KOLKE-762114 format. One line per field, with one value per residue: residue in three letters; z negated, x, y of N, C-alpha, C in turn; residue number from 0. Coordinates in nm, 3 decimals. Example, Ala and Ser with C-alpha at 12.3 -4.5 7.8 and 13.67 -1.06 7.14 Angstrom:
// residues 2
rest c(ALA, SER)
n.w c(-0.780, -0.708)
n.u c(1.319, 1.285)
n.v c(-0.569, -0.225)
ca.w c(-0.780, -0.714)
ca.u c(1.230, 1.367)
ca.v c(-0.450, -0.106)
c.w c(-0.780, -0.787)
c.u c(1.320, 1.290)
c.v c(-0.330, 0.003)
nr c(0, 1)
END
This chain:
// residues 84
rest c(UNK, UNK, UNK, UNK, UNK, UNK, UNK, UNK, UNK, UNK, UNK, UNK, UNK, UNK, UNK, UNK, UNK, UNK, UNK, UNK, UNK, UNK, UNK, UNK, UNK, UNK, UNK, UNK, UNK, UNK, UNK, UNK, UNK, UNK, UNK, UNK, UNK, UNK, UNK, UNK, UNK, UNK, UNK, UNK, UNK, UNK, UNK, UNK, UNK, UNK, UNK, UNK, UNK, UNK, UNK, UNK, UNK, UNK, UNK, UNK, UNK, UNK, UNK, UNK, UNK, UNK, UNK, UNK, UNK, UNK, UNK, UNK, UNK, UNK, UNK, UNK, UNK, UNK, UNK, UNK, UNK, UNK, UNK, UNK)
n.w c(0.959, 0.704, 0.471, 0.429, 0.677, 0.846, 0.766, 0.808, 1.095, 1.163, 1.100, 1.287, 1.506, 1.480, 1.294, 1.047, 0.765, 0.849, 0.971, 0.980, 1.259, 1.462, 1.480, 1.254, 1.057, 1.108, 1.061, 0.770, 0.694, 0.772, 0.582, 0.346, 0.424, 0.419, 0.153, 0.049, -0.145, -0.505, -0.692, -0.844, -1.109, -1.115, -1.092, -1.321, -1.512, -1.444, -1.524, -1.812, -1.852, -1.780, -1.999, -2.196, -2.319, -2.382, -2.263, -2.418, -2.403, -2.157, -1.983, -1.971, -1.794, -1.549, -1.584, -1.583, -1.342, -1.140, -1.220, -1.139, -0.864, -0.784, -0.852, -0.681, -0.427, -0.442, -0.447, -0.179, -0.040, -0.104, 0.000, 0.265, 0.313, 0.274, 0.477, 0.713)
n.u c(-0.917, -0.762, -0.481, -0.342, -0.341, -0.244, 0.027, 0.107, 0.082, 0.253, 0.505, 0.500, 0.518, 0.795, 0.863, 0.984, 1.063, 1.289, 1.416, 1.772, 1.991, 2.110, 2.391, 2.475, 2.407, 2.586, 2.820, 2.794, 2.794, 3.073, 3.192, 3.131, 3.283, 3.544, 3.582, 3.637, 3.660, 3.649, 3.916, 3.970, 4.054, 3.978, 3.703, 3.634, 3.698, 3.529, 3.308, 3.345, 3.341, 3.090, 2.971, 3.021, 3.252, 3.542, 3.866, 4.168, 4.267, 4.525, 4.403, 4.157, 4.024, 4.108, 3.963, 3.703, 3.671, 3.691, 3.465, 3.294, 3.346, 3.279, 2.980, 2.924, 2.961, 2.772, 2.548, 2.551, 2.524, 2.288, 2.115, 2.175, 2.054, 1.789, 1.741, 1.767)
n.v c(2.319, 2.129, 2.196, 1.959, 1.811, 2.015, 2.022, 1.777, 1.773, 1.959, 1.842, 1.634, 1.790, 1.847, 2.066, 2.269, 2.068, 1.793, 1.492, 1.419, 1.414, 1.144, 1.155, 1.301, 1.126, 0.921, 1.051, 1.083, 0.824, 0.768, 0.916, 0.780, 0.551, 0.634, 0.699, 0.457, 0.146, 0.083, -0.065, -0.388, -0.323, -0.054, -0.065, -0.200, -0.009, 0.186, 0.063, 0.041, 0.315, 0.382, 0.264, 0.433, 0.444, 0.631, 0.736, 0.872, 1.208, 1.345, 1.156, 1.122, 1.314, 1.214, 0.968, 1.042, 1.162, 0.949, 0.803, 1.007, 1.008, 0.741, 0.773, 0.972, 0.838, 0.633, 0.767, 0.884, 0.671, 0.578, 0.801, 0.769, 0.533, 0.606, 0.786, 0.646)
ca.w c(0.943, 0.558, 0.467, 0.438, 0.812, 0.923, 0.717, 0.902, 1.242, 1.173, 1.092, 1.402, 1.602, 1.419, 1.252, 0.906, 0.711, 0.956, 0.932, 1.039, 1.373, 1.465, 1.453, 1.116, 0.973, 1.128, 0.970, 0.618, 0.689, 0.779, 0.453, 0.256, 0.470, 0.391, 0.009, 0.018, -0.263, -0.599, -0.691, -0.961, -1.227, -1.117, -1.100, -1.484, -1.588, -1.423, -1.603, -1.953, -1.877, -1.812, -2.137, -2.295, -2.379, -2.300, -2.281, -2.471, -2.298, -2.034, -1.889, -1.962, -1.680, -1.425, -1.584, -1.552, -1.193, -1.107, -1.236, -1.039, -0.725, -0.773, -0.843, -0.535, -0.321, -0.479, -0.412, -0.061, 0.030, -0.118, 0.087, 0.401, 0.323, 0.260, 0.613, 0.802)
ca.u c(-0.813, -0.707, -0.349, -0.238, -0.346, -0.156, 0.150, 0.145, 0.096, 0.380, 0.618, 0.490, 0.608, 0.930, 0.874, 1.000, 1.154, 1.292, 1.548, 1.884, 2.029, 2.202, 2.550, 2.499, 2.391, 2.723, 2.925, 2.778, 2.858, 3.209, 3.234, 3.155, 3.389, 3.674, 3.581, 3.668, 3.591, 3.715, 3.991, 3.904, 4.085, 3.897, 3.550, 3.627, 3.718, 3.392, 3.197, 3.372, 3.311, 2.948, 2.909, 3.052, 3.417, 3.630, 4.009, 4.211, 4.304, 4.467, 4.356, 4.002, 3.985, 4.104, 3.866, 3.572, 3.671, 3.691, 3.322, 3.205, 3.360, 3.179, 2.843, 2.901, 2.945, 2.639, 2.426, 2.555, 2.474, 2.122, 2.076, 2.189, 1.953, 1.659, 1.736, 1.743)
ca.v c(2.187, 2.130, 2.198, 1.840, 1.788, 2.100, 1.983, 1.637, 1.814, 2.049, 1.737, 1.551, 1.873, 1.853, 2.180, 2.251, 1.968, 1.701, 1.417, 1.447, 1.356, 1.016, 1.196, 1.324, 1.002, 0.855, 1.131, 1.065, 0.681, 0.786, 0.994, 0.672, 0.444, 0.747, 0.682, 0.326, 0.064, 0.075, -0.187, -0.458, -0.233, 0.083, -0.109, -0.230, 0.114, 0.258, -0.009, 0.091, 0.457, 0.385, 0.227, 0.538, 0.426, 0.734, 0.746, 1.002, 1.339, 1.408, 1.049, 1.110, 1.386, 1.104, 0.856, 1.097, 1.195, 0.832, 0.782, 1.084, 0.972, 0.635, 0.832, 1.026, 0.730, 0.551, 0.869, 0.894, 0.530, 0.578, 0.892, 0.715, 0.418, 0.675, 0.857, 0.543)
c.w c(0.802, 0.569, 0.491, 0.595, 0.903, 0.886, 0.805, 1.055, 1.247, 1.169, 1.209, 1.535, 1.581, 1.373, 1.101, 0.861, 0.821, 0.927, 1.035, 1.160, 1.352, 1.420, 1.305, 1.001, 0.987, 1.053, 0.819, 0.622, 0.701, 0.649, 0.350, 0.281, 0.426, 0.222, -0.039, -0.102, -0.365, -0.620, -0.810, -1.073, -1.239, -1.149, -1.258, -1.547, -1.574, -1.487, -1.739, -1.944, -1.884, -1.939, -2.250, -2.351, -2.300, -2.366, -2.348, -2.360, -2.265, -1.954, -1.876, -1.841, -1.550, -1.435, -1.549, -1.395, -1.113, -1.099, -1.134, -0.889, -0.706, -0.765, -0.714, -0.430, -0.326, -0.402, -0.241, 0.035, 0.013, -0.021, 0.226, 0.417, 0.346, 0.405, 0.724, 0.811)
c.u c(-0.760, -0.545, -0.273, -0.234, -0.256, -0.010, 0.171, 0.163, 0.231, 0.514, 0.600, 0.556, 0.747, 0.943, 0.903, 1.098, 1.153, 1.431, 1.661, 1.917, 2.111, 2.356, 2.582, 2.509, 2.535, 2.832, 2.918, 2.838, 3.002, 3.285, 3.246, 3.256, 3.522, 3.686, 3.644, 3.602, 3.685, 3.802, 3.915, 3.920, 3.995, 3.760, 3.548, 3.634, 3.596, 3.312, 3.224, 3.312, 3.159, 2.884, 2.962, 3.178, 3.475, 3.771, 4.042, 4.263, 4.460, 4.396, 4.208, 3.956, 3.983, 3.982, 3.718, 3.551, 3.643, 3.554, 3.231, 3.220, 3.269, 3.029, 2.819, 2.887, 2.809, 2.534, 2.445, 2.509, 2.342, 2.076, 2.070, 2.081, 1.813, 1.650, 1.728, 1.630)
c.v c(2.217, 2.137, 2.075, 1.808, 1.882, 2.071, 1.863, 1.673, 1.874, 1.940, 1.646, 1.653, 1.923, 2.002, 2.183, 2.144, 1.842, 1.618, 1.457, 1.383, 1.238, 1.050, 1.235, 1.206, 0.921, 0.926, 1.100, 0.899, 0.687, 0.836, 0.860, 0.561, 0.518, 0.697, 0.541, 0.253, 0.063, -0.058, -0.262, -0.383, -0.132, 0.049, -0.137, -0.102, 0.207, 0.190, 0.031, 0.239, 0.463, 0.347, 0.320, 0.542, 0.554, 0.708, 0.871, 1.100, 1.305, 1.279, 1.070, 1.192, 1.293, 1.005, 0.917, 1.123, 1.063, 0.784, 0.878, 1.071, 0.859, 0.682, 0.887, 0.945, 0.661, 0.642, 0.876, 0.763, 0.521, 0.680, 0.834, 0.597, 0.497, 0.748, 0.764, 0.433)
nr c(0, 1, 2, 3, 4, 5, 6, 7, 8, 9, 10, 11, 12, 13, 14, 15, 16, 17, 18, 19, 20, 21, 22, 23, 24, 25, 26, 27, 28, 29, 30, 31, 32, 33, 34, 35, 36, 37, 38, 39, 40, 41, 42, 43, 44, 45, 46, 47, 48, 49, 50, 51, 52, 53, 54, 55, 56, 57, 58, 59, 60, 61, 62, 63, 64, 65, 66, 67, 68, 69, 70, 71, 72, 73, 74, 75, 76, 77, 78, 79, 80, 81, 82, 83)
END
């Protein structure tokens, strides 16, 4: 048997890489819910930040943190979509 067939047989046997269980996906969805959604003003600042406009220090740290939180939430949502 060639290795591609072996790899697929292993997947069917749930050996090696496998999807997370339902409870893990529910946990990730809870994390996304906990993060909430940006306010209108926060969404506008995220958009400006993505366009490369930076505030002066020390506000820039909070600005970048807001963008990073937004990105993290978006990536979690994409991961959940890929897993379901």
